[in-house]
N, C-alpha and C positions, 0 to 999 in steps of 0.2 A: 696839308693833306696827310691822312693817316695811312700807314703801310698795312696792307692786309696780306695774310698768308694765302697761299694757293689753296683752292678748295679741293684739290686732288691729293693733299698730304694725308698720310695715314699715321695716326697716333694710337698705338696699342694701349689697352687698358689692362692693368694687372690687378687681380683681386686676390688678397691674401686673407685666408681664414685663420684666425688666431686660436680658436678652440679646437680641442681634440674631440672626436666623436665619442659618445657614451658607449658603454658596453653593449647596450641593447641595439644601438645603431650598427656596431661592428658585426654582431651576429646576424642581423637582418641583411646586411650587405653581403655577407658570406653566403647566406641562404639563397639570396637572389642570384649570385654568381653560379652556385651549384645547380639551381633549377633551370638554367638555360639549356636548350636542346643542342647538344654538341653535334648532332648529326647534320645540322644546318650548314656546318663548315664544309661538308662534302658535296654540297650542291654546286653545280657549275654555273654560278651567277656571280656578279660583282660583289666584292666584300662589303660595299656600302649597303647593298640590299640585304645581305646577311645580317648586318648590324641593325638595320631597320626592323627586320623580322624579330631579332632578339629583343630589342628595346620594347617591342609591342607584344612580347611574350608568346610569339608563335612557336609552334612545334610542328614536326612533320605531320602529325595527325590532324592538327588544326588546319594546316594548309590544304590537305586533302579533303577534309570535311567542309571547309568554307567554300572552296572553289574560287575561280578568278574574280568574279564580281564582288564578293564580300571582301576578298583580300584587297582589291583596289579601293573599295570604300573605306576600310579600316586604316590602310596605310596612306590614303589620299594620293594614289599614284594612277597612272594611265592603265586602262584595262589591258592594253597590249603587254605592258610590263608585268602585270599580275598574271597574265596568261603564261608568260615565260616562266615565272616562278612556279606556277602550278604544274606546267608541263615537265619542268626539270625535276620537281619533287615526285611527280607521278611516275616518271621513267626510272627512278631509283628503286631498288628492291631492298626494303628494310625489314 
């Protein structure tokens, strides 16, 4: 009879990248970091939602323009959560 390992064991995978990014990749990543709307950090919402907004290139203006329904659709989140994001952004004075 063969021994089997428990199906609940966790085995992490480490990925090592051997190449350095080219100069064009460096400047584009710097540009992306600069283009993020820093005002999102001041919203009274969980950091995970702030990161989700940043990853999807949201700005304060886009949040107010899109409204809760479109925010929910783009981020694939519940309308209730999108409403919280919209309300919090709308209540801030920028």
